[in-house]
C-alpha positions as CSV (number, residue, x, y, z in Angstrom):
1,M,-0.2,0.2,0.2
2,Y,1.8,3.4,-1.0
3,C,1.3,5.9,1.5
4,P,-0.8,9.0,0.2
5,H,1.6,11.7,1.6
6,C,5.0,10.5,0.9
7,G,4.5,7.6,-1.9
8,H,6.2,5.0,0.4
9,E,5.4,1.7,0.1
10,E,5.8,0.5,3.2
11,S,2.8,0.6,5.9
12,K,1.5,-1.1,9.3
13,V,-2.1,-1.4,9.8
14,V,-3.0,0.5,13.2
15,D,-6.8,-0.8,13.1
16,S,-9.0,-2.8,11.0
17,R,-12.8,-3.3,11.5
18,I,-15.6,-4.0,9.4
19,A,-17.1,-0.5,7.6
20,S,-20.7,0.3,8.3
21,D,-22.4,-1.1,5.0
22,G,-21.0,-4.5,6.1
23,T,-19.7,-5.1,2.5
24,S,-15.7,-3.7,2.9
25,T,-13.4,-3.4,5.8
26,R,-12.2,0.0,6.8
27,R,-8.2,0.2,7.9
28,R,-6.3,2.9,9.6
29,R,-2.7,2.6,8.5
30,E,0.6,4.0,9.4
31,C,3.6,5.0,6.8
32,L,6.9,3.4,8.4
33,K,8.5,6.8,6.6
34,C,6.6,9.8,7.4
35,K,4.6,8.4,10.4
36,R,1.6,9.9,9.1
37,R,-2.4,8.1,8.9
38,F,-4.4,7.2,6.2
39,T,-7.4,5.1,5.7
40,T,-8.5,2.2,3.3
41,Y,-11.5,0.5,2.3
42,E,-11.1,-3.1,1.0
43,K,-13.8,-4.7,-1.0
44,I,-14.0,-8.3,-2.4
45,E,-14.3,-8.4,-6.1
46,T,-16.8,-10.7,-7.3
47,T,-16.8,-12.0,-10.9
48,P,-19.8,-13.8,-11.9
49,L,-19.6,-17.5,-12.3
50,M,-19.6,-18.4,-16.7
51,I,-20.4,-21.6,-18.1
52,S,-19.1,-23.0,-21.2
53,K,-21.4,-25.0,-23.3
54,K,-20.5,-27.8,-25.5
55,D,-20.6,-25.5,-28.9
56,G,-17.9,-23.1,-27.1
57,S,-20.1,-20.7,-26.5
58,V,-20.1,-19.0,-22.7
59,E,-23.2,-17.6,-20.7
60,P,-23.8,-16.5,-17.0
61,F,-24.6,-18.8,-14.7
62,D,-28.5,-19.1,-14.5
63,K,-29.7,-20.2,-11.2
64,S,-33.7,-20.5,-12.2
65,K,-32.4,-22.6,-15.6
66,L,-30.9,-25.0,-13.1
67,L,-33.5,-25.1,-10.7
68,R,-36.3,-25.8,-13.8
69,S,-34.0,-28.6,-14.8
70,I,-33.8,-30.3,-11.5
71,I,-37.5,-30.6,-11.0
72,T,-37.9,-31.4,-14.8
73,S,-35.9,-34.6,-14.3
74,S,-37.1,-35.6,-11.3
75,A,-40.6,-35.4,-12.3
76,K,-40.2,-38.2,-15.2
């Protein structure tokens, strides 16, 4: 993590907690060179599940399509 004040890339985490929205982590950091503190917010990057078909095409995963297929196969 680069310090926004001096650009030094070494810092230590002083405090860490879940942000108020519940989807990110708020961290207070201190630069090891200039000793100034700054805040960072970290979020998990999510990528959608993609399905590769036999014909080579790719489409996003659809939970309702899977459920519909399971119901159809179990009805027979």
